[in-house]
N, C-alpha and C positions, 0 to 999 in steps of 0.2 A: 484400478485404472488401466485401460488397455495400452499395451506397448510401452509401459513405464520402464521396464528393465532394459529394453532396447534403446530407449532415449537416454537412459543413465549411462549405458556403455559408450554411446556416441559422445556424450558430454565429457566423460572421463578421457576419452581418446583425444578430443579437441584440446582439453587442458594440457595433456602431455605434449601435444604438438607445438604449443606456443610458449615462448619464453617471456613475452611482455603481454600482460592482460590488464585491460581497463574494466573496472566494475562500475556500472552505471545504474541509475534508478530514476523514478519519476520526480517531477517538480513537487515542491511542498511535501516532502516525504513523510509517510506515516511509519508506524512500527514495522509493518510488513515490508515496505520498501527498504528501510534501513536494515532490518533484520536479515533479509535475504541477501542484500548487497554485502554487508559486512560478514555475515555468517559464511557464505560461500567463499568470498575473497580471502578471509582469514584462514579458512580451511586449506585453500590452495597454498597460501604462504607457509602454513605449518607443515604441510606434507611435501611441498616442492620448494624448498628454501632458496633455490637458485633462480627461481622465476621472479620477475619484477611485477608486482601487483599494485595498481593505482586505483584508489577510490575517488571517483569524480562526482562532484555535486556541491552546490552551495550549502554551507553549514548554517544551522540556525540554533539560536540559544533558547530552546524550549525544554520541556521536561525530559524528552528523549535524549538530550545531550548528556544526561546523567548516566546513560547506559552505553551510548555509542560514541566512538571516537569522532574527531572532526574529519571530514573528507577534504581532499584537495580541490581547490577551485578549478584548476586545470593544470595539467602537466604538458609542457611543450616537448614533443618527441620529434626527432628528425624524420623526414619522409621515408628514408630508406629503412628505418626501424619500424615505422608505422605499417609498412607493407608486409611486415612479418608478425604483426600484432593481432590480438583478438579482443573484441569487446563483448562482454556479457552484460546484458540488460535484464534486470529483474523487476518483476511486479509492474510492468509498463505495457499496456495493451497497444498503444499507438505511438509512432515515432515522435509526433508533435509534443507529447508529454514528457519526453526524456529531458532530464534536468540540464539546464545551461545551453540548450539549443545545440547539442553536440552532434548533429547530423553530419557536420563537416568532418568530424573525427571518424564517424562511422563510415563515411564514404571513402576514407583513406586507409582503413585497416584491411587486413587480409580476410578476417573472419568475424562475423557477428553472430551471437547466440542470444536467443530470447528464452528466459525462464519466467513463466507467468501462469496465472490462474484465471485470467479474465477471458471472456469470449474472444476467439482469435480472428478478429475482423481484418486486421492488417498484418500481413505476414512479412514484416520488414526483415526478418532473419532468414527468410526463405525456408530451406530444408533443415536449418540448424535450430530447431525449436524443441524446447522442453515445456510444452504448454498443456496443462490439464485443468480445464474449467471446473471440473468436479471437485477439485481440491479447495479447502477452506482458505488457503493462503499460499503465496509463493514460498513462505518459510516452511510450510508443510512439504512442498515438493523438494526443497533443498534438504530438509531433514531426512526425508525418505531416501534421497540420493546418498547422503552421508551414511545412513544406516546400511544401504546396499553395498557400500564400499568398506564397511567397518572391519572386515577381516584383514584388510591390508593397509588401511589408512586410519589415522588418529583424529579424534574430535576432542577438543579441550573445553574447559569450563567457559571461557569467553565466547567461543563459537556457539556453544549450547545456549548461553544466556541471550545472545543476539537473536537466535532463531526462536527461542521460547517467547521472547517479547512479541515478535510479529505473529507467531502462532496464536498467542493469547488475544492480541488486539483484533486481528482479522476474523477470528472465530467468535468474537464477543464473549470471551471467557467460556468458550465451548457451548454457548447458548444459541448461536445462529444455526439455521437449518443446514448450512454447508458443513457442519461438524459431522464427521464420520468416524468409523473405526480407524481409518488411516490417520486422522487427526490425533486421536488418543495414542495410537502407536508412536506417532512422532513425538508426542509429549513424553511418553515413557522413555524413549531413546534419549531425549535431551536431558531428562532428569537423571537418567543413569550416567550421563556424561557431565553431571554436576552443574547443570544450569542453576544460576543463582535466583531461585524462585522468590525468595523473600525480598531481595533487592528489587526485582522487577515489579512485584506486587506493590511495594511501597511507593515506587516512582509513579506507577500507573494509577493507583487507586487511593492515594491520599493526596489531598489538594490544599494549596495555599488559600488564604482567606478570600482573595479576589475571585478565585475560581468557584468557590462555594457560593459566593454572592451571585456569580453568573448563572450557576445552576438554579439557584432560587429564582432569579429573574426570569429565566426561560420557562420554568415550570409554573410561574405565576402570571405570565403575560402572553401566552400563546393564543392564537385564534383558531376557530374551527370552521371547516367546510363540510357540506353533506357527504355522507359515506364514511365517516370516521377519519377524516383528514385533519390533522393538526399542523399548524405552521407558525413560525415566528420570523419576521423580518427584523434582524438584529442590527439596529442602526449604528453607524460608526461612533456616534457620540456616547452611546451606552458602553461600547467596548473600551473607548478611550477613558471614560470615567472610572472604569474598573481596572485601569492600567494594564490592559491586555491588548492583543492584536488579533486580526481576523484569522491568522493561521491557527492560533490557539482556540479561538472561539468556535470555529467551525467543527472542531472535534467533539463538541458537546451536543451534537444532533440527537444522540440516543437518550438524552435526558427526557425527551418526549415519549419514549417507549414505555415509561413506567405506568402510564395511564391505560387501564385495561380496555377502554373504549376507543383507543387510537389504533386503527388498522394500518394507517399510513401517516408518516410525519416528515416534516421538512424544516430545516434551519437554513436561513438565507443570510449571508454575511457579505459585506462590501470589501472587495479587494482593491485597495487604493493604489496598488502597483500597476495592475492591468486595467483599472477603472471599469470593473465588471462586478456584477452580483454573482456570487458563488452559491449555487443551489444544491444542497445535499438532500437527497431523497432516500427514504427508507420505507420498507413494507414488512408487515409481520408475516404474511403468507403468500400473497399474490405477486406474480412477476410484474415489475414496473420499468425495467430498463429500456423497454421500447419507447416509453414516454421521454426519458432522458435523451435517447438517440434522436427522436424527432426534433428536439430542441438543441441539437448539436453536441450533446454529451454522450454518456455511455456508462458502462460499469457492469456490476453483477445483477442478477435477477432481482434481488431484494435490497440491494444497496448500490446506488448510482448517483451521478451528479452531472451538472452542466454549468456553463457560465453564460449569463445574459446581460445585456446592456442596460435595460431599464426595468423599473418596478412593474410597469405595464406588461412587459413580456413575462416577468415572474408570475404575475397573477393569471395570465393566460395559461401558463403551464399548470399552476395549481388548480385552476378551474377544470382543466382537462383531466387532471388526476382525480378530482372529485367526481366528474362524470364517469370515469372508469370505475371508481369505487362503487358508485350507485348501480351501474349496469353490470351486475355480476354475471 
């Protein structure tokens, strides 16, 4: 990836220059958001013990809480200290997605840094960017940063485990097309630093009964559109009946990838907090994030999402995806 070493040196220098650092990530965090946030932040705490590192974001009680610590809801810092502080935002393409609406915090700090692997449409960190859309994950970028510094700085098992989690989830167990030599080199580095691979695999890939029932429901009740498009609108009552919530349910979108005739698939869940339908879109080979962007969302070429108010809007999007699938 071009200019990676230069970006890494700049990031290290910025870390050295700030004594108070806030680690932020996106709303409803996945393994990559948490892994990059806690991986990089814990590395800073380990190697620069005199620095104050705060992990900001709403905690959730899902399976990832078995791997990651709880983050602080918010830390009140006096204005004069904020002016000397730095925010590092990981795995978050646009500022509106930063957890807890912390733009007020960002506006008050001295420096903001963006560490991300999404298309860089919003440059909210201006020149302090460590952004490589070619990477499989933000955890890959952080892992390579740590590897670059490994002659002078330490990485422990906890850090390696956090980063390995995000590397695994965002690369789809190394099956997604974004997986490259750098992804495997990152995994090697993390395993050399004693990432707890068995713990991560157990947490991520063994499921309680209600999740197995959800997987069975998704794979038995989806609908098809022309062009190899599969989708399921997962109604709230089904999720409630299984004693789950939409945050957990939406993570099972790739259950629909197991069918060889599915070239595109989508899982739609209702977010009762924001009163919107969350539409997760996936593609086996062809780029589809332009469709998510047209409907107010975004993401990666083959994995993207958006939020829509009505089922009618959802079906308009899905029909447009179907037309795209037909017109190769």
